[in-house]
C-alpha positions as CSV (number, residue, x, y, z in Angstrom):
1,M,0.4,0.0,0.0
2,T,1.4,3.4,-0.9
3,R,1.9,6.1,1.3
4,R,-0.9,8.0,-0.2
5,R,-3.3,5.0,0.3
6,A,-2.6,4.8,3.9
7,V,-3.2,8.2,4.6
8,N,-6.5,8.4,2.8
9,A,-7.6,5.2,4.3
10,F,-6.7,6.6,8.0
11,L,-8.4,9.9,7.4
12,A,-11.9,7.8,5.9
13,V,-11.4,5.9,9.1
14,F,-11.2,9.3,11.3
15,L,-14.0,10.9,9.5
16,A,-16.5,8.0,9.8
17,V,-15.6,7.5,13.6
18,L,-16.0,11.1,13.9
19,A,-19.2,10.9,12.4
20,I,-20.3,8.4,14.8
21,D,-19.1,9.7,17.5
22,A,-20.2,13.3,17.3
23,F,-23.9,12.9,16.2
24,R,-27.0,11.7,19.1
25,A,-27.1,8.0,18.2
26,A,-30.2,7.4,15.1
27,G,-30.8,4.0,15.9
28,S,-29.7,0.6,17.4
29,T,-26.8,0.1,15.1
30,H,-25.9,3.7,15.7
31,Q,-25.8,2.9,19.0
32,Q,-23.7,-0.2,18.9
33,L,-21.6,1.5,16.8
34,K,-21.3,4.3,19.2
35,D,-20.5,1.7,21.9
36,A,-17.6,0.1,20.3
37,I,-15.6,3.0,19.6
38,D,-16.1,4.8,23.3
39,Y,-13.6,2.7,25.0
40,P,-10.8,3.1,22.5
41,L,-11.6,7.0,22.0
42,D,-11.7,6.9,26.0
43,V,-7.9,5.5,26.4
44,T,-6.5,7.8,23.5
45,G,-8.3,10.9,25.0
46,L,-9.8,11.9,22.1
47,W,-13.6,11.5,23.4
48,Q,-14.8,15.1,23.5
49,G,-18.3,14.8,25.8
50,P,-21.1,16.3,24.6
51,W,-21.5,19.3,23.5
52,R,-24.4,21.8,24.6
53,L,-23.8,24.7,23.0
54,Y,-27.6,25.1,22.4
55,G,-29.1,23.1,24.4
56,P,-30.7,22.7,27.8
57,G,-28.0,22.8,30.4
58,V,-25.5,25.4,28.7
59,D,-22.8,26.9,30.9
60,K,-24.0,29.7,33.2
61,D,-21.3,30.8,35.3
62,N,-18.5,32.9,34.2
63,L,-16.0,32.0,37.1
64,R,-12.4,33.4,37.6
65,V,-9.8,31.9,40.0
66,R,-7.0,33.7,42.0
67,A,-4.2,31.9,44.4
68,E,-2.5,34.2,47.0
69,V,0.7,32.6,47.9
70,T,2.4,33.3,51.1
71,F,6.3,32.8,51.4
72,A,8.1,31.8,54.7
73,D,9.2,35.2,55.1
74,G,5.5,36.8,55.2
75,A,5.9,38.1,51.5
76,T,2.8,36.8,49.3
77,A,2.4,36.8,45.3
78,S,-0.9,36.5,43.7
79,W,-1.6,34.4,40.6
80,T,-5.3,34.6,38.5
81,S,-6.7,32.1,36.1
82,P,-6.8,33.5,32.5
83,D,-9.4,35.6,31.6
84,W,-10.3,33.4,28.3
85,S,-12.8,36.3,26.6
86,R,-9.3,38.3,26.4
87,V,-7.6,35.2,25.0
88,S,-7.2,34.8,21.1
89,A,-9.1,31.9,19.3
90,L,-5.6,30.3,18.2
91,R,-4.3,30.5,21.9
92,K,-7.6,29.1,23.2
93,F,-7.2,26.2,20.4
94,A,-3.7,25.3,22.1
95,L,-4.7,25.7,25.8
96,A,-7.9,23.4,25.1
97,R,-7.1,21.4,27.9
98,H,-6.2,24.2,30.5
99,M,-9.7,25.6,29.9
100,N,-11.6,22.2,30.6
101,Y,-9.1,21.9,33.5
102,F,-10.5,25.1,35.2
103,S,-13.9,24.4,34.0
104,N,-13.6,21.1,36.1
105,A,-11.7,21.5,38.9
106,L,-13.8,24.8,40.3
107,H,-17.1,22.9,40.7
108,A,-18.0,22.3,44.2
109,G,-16.5,18.7,45.7
110,K,-13.5,18.8,43.6
111,E,-10.9,19.3,46.9
112,P,-8.3,17.0,45.5
113,A,-8.4,19.2,42.2
114,W,-7.7,22.2,44.4
115,D,-4.9,20.7,46.4
116,G,-3.1,19.5,43.2
117,L,-3.5,23.2,41.5
118,C,-2.4,24.8,45.5
119,A,0.6,22.1,45.1
120,F,1.6,23.2,41.7
121,L,1.5,27.1,42.3
122,A,3.6,26.7,45.6
123,R,6.1,24.9,43.2
124,T,5.9,27.3,40.2
125,M,5.2,30.9,41.8
126,R,8.4,33.0,42.3
127,H,9.0,34.9,45.4
128,P,8.3,38.8,44.5
129,Q,11.9,39.5,45.6
130,G,13.2,36.6,43.7
131,K,14.2,35.2,47.4
132,P,14.7,31.5,47.8
133,A,11.8,31.3,50.4
134,R,9.5,28.2,50.0
135,A,5.6,28.7,50.2
136,T,3.7,28.3,53.5
137,E,0.0,28.6,52.4
138,V,-1.9,29.1,49.1
139,A,-5.3,30.5,49.1
140,L,-7.7,29.5,46.4
141,S,-10.3,32.7,46.2
142,L,-13.2,32.2,43.6
143,R,-15.5,34.6,41.9
144,G,-18.1,34.2,39.6
145,A,-20.8,36.0,37.7
146,L,-24.2,34.3,36.7
147,I,-25.3,34.7,32.7
148,P,-29.1,35.2,33.1
149,P,-31.2,33.3,30.0
150,P,-31.6,35.8,27.1
151,S,-35.0,36.3,27.7
152,A,-34.4,37.6,31.4
153,M,-32.5,41.1,30.1
154,M,-30.3,42.1,27.1
155,L,-26.8,40.9,27.6
156,P,-24.1,43.0,26.7
157,A,-22.0,42.6,23.6
158,G,-19.1,41.0,25.5
159,P,-18.8,38.6,28.3
160,Y,-20.8,38.9,31.3
161,L,-18.8,40.5,33.8
162,A,-21.1,41.2,36.6
163,F,-18.8,39.4,39.0
164,D,-19.3,38.8,42.8
165,T,-16.7,39.4,45.3
166,W,-14.0,37.5,45.8
167,Q,-14.4,34.4,48.3
168,V,-11.8,32.1,49.7
169,I,-12.9,28.7,48.8
170,W,-9.7,26.6,49.9
171,V,-6.5,27.1,51.8
172,W,-3.7,24.4,51.3
173,R,-0.6,24.1,53.2
174,P,2.5,21.7,52.4
175,A,3.0,19.0,54.1
176,P,5.8,19.5,57.0
């Protein structure tokens, strides 16, 4: 088989898998095909999950997270999650997994994810004066803006930014 035929065969199989997985099952045969490709897509990390852009259950929260890292000498450094509305489409594409991480980690009951984020920030945040002090505490704060349904009021052209005040949701300290 020539290289071109192999590439064409790969693309044909990929597009078929994409079509099978992307659409809601249209019958029992379609559901059986979806079930057959589910495990390989999960294992390879290619499963996308449902895309609820216009149906019920769309995102209704605009969330921001902030971390205050306190060092052994009392100095503090701040970190904030990216403002995705100000990130270019190409950069969002490159950081799609980061966007998913923040979206999933910020829901209630995700304390293990918060611990992981805090430990990462404690390791990677630089001391404000460049000193070699170790982080002794990381406090995560969250603020959000509820996005009202379109029928409730006219929304501004940009992202909905009527945020509430910062609230500390988690305080992490490294093990002694």
